[in-house]
N, C-alpha and C positions, 0 to 999 in steps of 0.2 A: 657837682662838688664845687664849693666856693673857691675863689682864687687865692690859694695859699701854697706854701712851698711843698713840693713833692720831695721824696727821699733824696734825689740827686742834687737838690738845691738847698740842703741844710746850711744854715748860716755858718761859714767857716770861722767867724769871729767868736762864736760861742761854742763851748763844749757841746757835743752832739746831743747829750741828754737834755741839757737846758734848752737847746734850740727846738727839739721836738716837743718838749713840755710847753714851751712858749707858743708853738704853733697850735697845739691842742687847746690851750687856754683861749686862743682867739676864735675857736669855734664856740659859739654861745649855745651850750647844750643844757640850758637851764631846765630843771625838772621841778615844776610847781606842785606836783602831786595831784591826786584826785583826777587823773587822766589828762591834766594840762602839762604840756611839755613842748620845748622847741625841737626835741628829737635829737638823735645821735647819728643820723645818717651820714652827714658830711665828715664828722670825726671818724666814723667807722670806715669810710672809704679811704681816708688818709692813712689809718692804721693798716688797712688791707694792702695798700700800696707798699708800705714798708715791709710787710711780711712777704709779699710776692718778690720784692727786691732781694730778700734773703733766700729765694728759691723755694719758698713754702707755698702751699695751696690752701689759703684760708677759706673758710666758709662763712657766709653772711646769713644771719637768721633774723628775719623781720617779723616781729610778733604783731605789730600794727603798723600802719603807714608811718615811716620815719623813725620807728623804734627798732634800731638795728644793733645786734650783737655780732662780734667777730670771734671765731675760734679757729685755731690752726694746731695741727699735731706736728711735733718735731721728733723724728725718730732718734733714739739714743744709741750709744755705742754698745750698751748692754741691755738688750731688749727683754731679757729674762727678769730684770728688776721691775717692780711695780712703777707705774707712771706717776708723775708729779704734775698737778695742775697749778699753773702760775697765772693769776687773774687780777684784773683791775676793772673799774667801771668808767664809762665815758661821760655819764651825766653829772651834773653839779647842782647844788642848791641855788636858789635865787641870790642875787646881789644887787643892792640899791646903789647905783653910782653916786648918789648924793651923799652917801655916808663914807665913801672911800676917798683916799688921797690920790689914787690913780684910777684909770679906767679898769674896772674889774675884768674886762674881757680884752684888754689891750696887750697882755703878755709883756708887761713893762719890766725891763731889767734896770735896777738901780740899787745903790748901796750894797752891792755884792749879793743881791738876791733877785729871784724871779717872783714878781708879784702878779696876782690875779686869782680869780675864782677857779678852784681846782688845783692850785699850786701844790697843796698837800693832800687834797681829797678829791680825786687822787691821780691827777694827770702827771704828777711827778713819777709815780710808780709805773704808769702806762709807758712813759718815756724810758725809764730805767729798764723795763722789760725788753723793749726793742733794742736798745743799745747794748745791754748785757748779752742778749741772745746773739746779736751780730758779733760781739767779741768772741763768744764761745765758738761759733761756727767758723769764723775766720782763723782762729788759733788752732782748733783741734778737730774741725770738721763736723762735730756733733756733740750734744751734751752727753753726760754720763748715762742717763736713762731717758726714756720717752718723756717728753713734755707736752702738756696740753696748754696752749697759750690762749687765754680768753680775755676779751674786752667786752664787758656786758653793758647793756642798757638798763636804765630804770632802777639802779641800786638805791637811789635816794628816795624812792617811793616804795621800798620793800622788795624790789626785784621781780615783781609779778610779770612784767613785760620783758625782763632780761634774763637773769640767771635761772629763775624758776621756770620760765618758758623753755629755755634751752634744755634744762634738766628733764623736764616733763615730756617735751616733744622730740628731743634728739639725744637721749641718754647715751647712744652709741659713741658719740664723740669723746666721751670720758672713759671709754672701755679700758680696763687695766689700770686705771689710776686709783691710788689708795690714800694719797695725801694732797694737800693744797696749801699754798701760801698766798696771802693777799694783805690788805690793810687790817688793823691799825696796830703795828708793832714794829720792832726792829730799830726804833729810834733811841737815841741816847738821852739819858737824864744825868744831871749833875747833883750829887749830894755832898755838900761841903766842898771839898776840893777833889773829889773822886768822880769818875765817870762810870756809868753802867748802861747796859742796854736792856730794854724790855722786850720780851717775846710774848706775844699774845697767844695764850693757850686756852682761852675760853671767852664766851661773850654771853651777855644776858639774853633772856627771852624778851620778845617784843610784843606789845599789845597796843594797838592804836584804837582809841574809842572816840565816839561822838556823844556828847551830852545834848539832849533835846528837851527843852522846857516849853510847855504850852500854857497859854493864858487867854485872856479876853482882849480882843482888839478894841481900842477906844481912843477918844480924843486925849491929847496929852495933858489937858487941864483937869481931867476927871480924877476923883479919888478912886484909885484902882489897887485893890489888894490881890487881885488875880493877875499879876504882872509877870509875863514870861521872862523878861530881862532880870527882874529882881530874883526870881527863883533860880535862874541860871547863875547869876552872879554869886549868890550864896553857896551854891554847889561848887562852883569853880574855886571859890576862896577856901572852902573846907578841904577839897581834894588837893589843891596846890600847896596848901600850908601844912599838910600832914607830914610830920617828921617820923619817917619810918625807921625802925630800930636796925641795928647791925644784924646782918644775916650772913653767916659764913658757909662756904662750900669747900670741897676739896681744893678747888683752884684758888679761892681767896685765902684759905688757910695757908697754902703753900706760898702765895704771894706775900702775905704779911710776915711769915716766918723768914723768907729769904730777904725781904727788905729790912726787917729788924736785924738780921745777922749782918747785913751790909752796913747798917748804921751803928752796929755795936750796942744794941739795946736788947733787953730781955722782953720778948713778946708776952710772957706771962705776967709781967708787971706793967708794961706799957700797952695800953689798949689798942685794938685795931684802928680806931679812928685816929689816935695820936700817931701811930706808925705811918698811916697813909698821909696825914697832913704834913708830916716831916719830909715828904718827898718834894716839897715846893710846888712848882707849876704842874708837875706830873700828877699831883693829887687831884686835878680836875677829873682825870680818868680813874685813878686808883681809889680815891675816897668814894666816888660814886659807885664803884663796884661793890662796896660793902653794904649798900642800902638800896631798897626799892625806891624808885623815883616815879612820881606822878606829876608831870609838868604840863599845865595848860599851855597850848601853843597858838590857838586861834579862836577868836570870838566873832560871831556873826549874828546880827539881829537888827530888825527895823529897816525903814526906808525913808523916814522923814522925821524932822525934829518934833513935830507936834502930833505924831501918831504913835500910840502905844501898840507895838506889834503883838500878834498872837503866838509867835514862835521865836525862840532864841536858841542858838546852837553854839557849842564850843568843841574844840578838838583837844584831846589830852594824850600825851605820849607817855606810856607806861613801860618801864624796864624793870624786870625782876629776875631773880635767880631761876634757873630751870627747875620745874616742879612746883614753883610757888604761884603759878598763874591763876588757878581757880581761887585760891585763898585771897590773893590780892584783888581780883575782880569782885569777889564777894564784899570785901571791905569798901572798895570804891563805890559799889552800888549803895551800900549803907550810908557812906558819906554824901553821895549825891542826893539822897532823900527820895521820898515817895513821889514827889512832884516832878522829878527829872528822869527821863528815860536814858538808859545807858546802852548804846549800840556798839558792838565790836565791828570795826571796819577792816581791820587787818591784824593778823597775829602770826608770829613765827617763833621757831624753837630757840631755846638757849643751847649753848654748846660748852662742853668741858672736855679737854684733851690732856693726856698725861704730859707732864714736864719731864719727859724721858724718852729714850729711844734713839734710833740712828739719825733721824732728821734733826732732833734737838742737839744731839752730840755734834753733828756737822755744822749747825748754826754756830754753836759755841766755838768750834775749832776755826771756822772761817773768820768770825769776828776777832778772835784772838790773833790771827795772822795780820789783820789790818789795824787793830787797835790793841796791842799786846797788854795783857793783864786786866782788861776791862771785863768784869763779870756780866753774865746774862741772867736776868731775873724774870720769873714768870708773872703774868698778870691777867686778870679777867677784864675784858673790855666792857665798859658801861653801855656802849652802843651795840651795833650789829653790822654784819658784813654779808656778802654773797656766799660766804662759807656755809651759811644756814641752808641755802638751796642745795649745795653740793653734799651736805651731810645726809640728805635723803637717799643718796647713792652709796652711802657708807664711806664717804671720803672724809678723812679727818683734817680739819682746817686749822691753820695757824696764821697769826698776823705777823708778817715780816717784811717791812719796807725799810731797809737799812739806811739810816741817816745819822751821821755824826753831826751833832748840833752845838752851837755856842751855848755855854753854860747859863747865860742870862736870857735865853730865848724862851718865851712862854709858848711852847709848841702846841699843846692841846688847845690853846685859845685860837689857833689858826683854823681849826676845823669849824666850818660854817660861820667863821668870824669875819669881821671887817679887816681890810688890808691883809688878807691871806697872802703868805709868801714863804719861800723856801730858799735857804742860802745856796748859791751856785756851787760852793765847795761841797755841800752836803749831797747834791745830786751826783757829782763826780765820784764821791765816796760810795754812794749807793750803787752806782754802776759797777764799780770794781768788786764790791762785796757780793752783789747778786751774781755777777758773772762767775766769780769763784765758786759760789754755791752750786750753780747750774753745771759747772764743768766737773765738779768733784762728787756731787751727791747722786 
């Protein structure tokens, strides 16, 4: 384990949640995907130490060397109630320091915020889980029901070496659990002069594909119509520029209706796109939930300026509504054309959970205690979470990382963005709300 603060040494000048999140950011757990990662082992050991300090007996699961997940069970006061999984992930996407105004792995505190890769995705929640759990144990001895606390590896590459591994190889650790909370929801949005909170009740299906074009290798000065790069570039342009139509599901229909009601507009007269775009910065997630997206994310071809390569490849990130996967893949293959092979490298299910029931009611009640009068709205996440893996065990997942945010903060832009940061006051708010939920639900 690297030389970082242990539980007993948390910086007393920072609120504990911010101090723990800062320490976690300082572990460079970058996950490059395709099997390349710095690993989560040191961060996992740090989390394990905090859990043991709470009197728990965490288990470490290493799917490959350095790829470590941590799970601990916390017995509840009413063990007849179904268990709740509360989980985060320890890995982060890459960050290029040249593009940042601070060291992305420095855990910098400035301007009333904690800056660094993972500040919102999702080492903030990892820290909130630890401090909220401590509050509950110290105040009342145990949470209301059994909790399964998980810190997973590899979420940023689809969770194959993290949540999916633990679910497949050690399903017993989730025994008795029927619901889960994790990212990306619970944060506040400001519409006009009113604040509301988004509860994530669904997420799109995920399909990652590789496009492979082949041609003839030749000197860069030749006339070459069988050029792999040209074929690939045309396919990438067609797929990336495809404007997919609005597609509604039960979750997105409820989302549009609730947002329209909050805005005071008639959703039968104001189209779904217009309603979504009216949510301001939150529309980065909400608008994308209404459309399939097919975004090229990586290109690879060639090895020298004057050599025409015989192979060119591209990666494309596809997100669509549950049930649309095969139809979307068929159209993507058509857009790619006969000269480009389409290979599926990873896919995972989409999820939709009802915006009703005891957990949703408790979330509403808890948020109302901490921010009276602020409504809770459902939404479908355009991305994906480790709730996908848990769904294979019949566990219904929600996105709930409670953060009260400044009205002018473009929070969705923080996810995988440059200068990722979270306000310190938001972390303290999240700790209080999460502790309230774990103590009462």
